[in-house]
C-alpha positions in Angstrom: 44.3 116.0 22.4 44.4 116.1 26.1 44.2 113.2 28.5 42.3 113.2 31.8 44.4 111.6 34.6 43.4 110.8 38.2 45.7 112.8 40.5 46.2 113.1 44.2 46.8 116.3 46.2 49.2 115.8 49.2 51.2 118.0 51.5 54.1 117.5 49.2 52.2 118.8 46.2 50.3 117.4 43.2 51.0 113.7 42.6 50.5 112.3 39.1 50.9 108.6 38.4 54.1 107.9 36.5 52.2 105.6 34.0 49.9 108.5 33.1 52.8 110.4 31.7 53.9 107.6 29.3 56.6 109.0 26.9 56.6 112.4 28.6 58.2 110.9 31.8 61.5 110.8 30.0 61.4 114.5 28.9 61.7 117.7 30.8 58.2 118.9 31.7 56.6 122.2 32.6 53.3 123.0 34.3 51.4 126.0 33.1 48.0 127.4 34.0 45.7 127.7 31.0 42.1 129.0 31.4 41.9 127.9 35.0 43.5 124.5 34.4 47.0 123.3 35.1 48.6 121.8 31.9 51.6 119.6 32.2 53.5 119.5 28.9 57.1 119.0 27.5 59.2 122.1 27.8 59.6 124.1 24.6 62.8 123.6 22.7 65.5 126.2 23.4 66.4 128.8 20.8 69.7 126.9 20.3 67.8 123.7 19.6 65.4 125.4 17.2 68.3 126.9 15.3 70.0 123.5 15.0 66.8 122.1 13.5 66.6 125.0 11.1 70.2 124.4 10.0 69.5 120.7 9.4 66.4 121.4 7.4 68.2 124.1 5.3 71.1 121.7 4.6 68.6 119.0 3.5 66.9 121.5 1.2 63.6 121.1 3.1 63.4 124.7 4.3 62.4 127.4 1.9 63.6 130.9 2.5 61.7 133.3 0.2 63.9 135.8 -1.7 61.5 138.7 -1.1 61.3 141.1 1.8 58.5 140.7 4.3 55.8 143.2 3.5 55.2 146.0 6.0 52.1 145.7 8.1 49.0 147.5 6.9 48.1 150.8 8.6 45.4 150.6 11.2 43.0 152.6 9.1 43.4 150.1 6.2 42.8 147.1 8.6 39.6 148.7 9.9 38.4 149.3 6.3 39.1 145.7 5.3 37.5 144.4 8.5 34.3 146.3 7.8 34.3 145.2 4.2 34.7 141.5 5.1 32.1 141.8 7.9 29.5 142.8 5.3 30.3 139.8 3.0 29.1 136.2 3.1 30.9 133.8 5.4 34.1 132.5 3.9 32.8 128.9 4.3 29.8 129.7 2.0 32.1 131.2 -0.6 34.3 128.2 -0.6 31.4 125.8 -0.9 29.9 127.8 -3.7 33.2 127.8 -5.5 33.5 124.0 -5.2 29.9 123.3 -6.4 31.0 123.1 -10.0 33.6 120.4 -9.1 31.2 117.9 -7.5 
């Protein structure tokens, strides 16, 4: 997903060739440090912009809002019990493959 770009470090800072940014050059960018690397990416949409998108999707009937309440999180003891139970079982990938065997 990422692209490696030749950069130049100067007294003014980090220089990135304009061509390397392609479509991103027209957007507002942010630089963040991720696992020891500097990542330059488009800034995240503001809350207002996300709300506008949500309204447009709802108006178009493309956003489904469930009628039920979100279930409360499982207690810590229950999560530990389930984690231990799942850790003793076969890997999920093997269960899926076994389930699909009869369809091939």
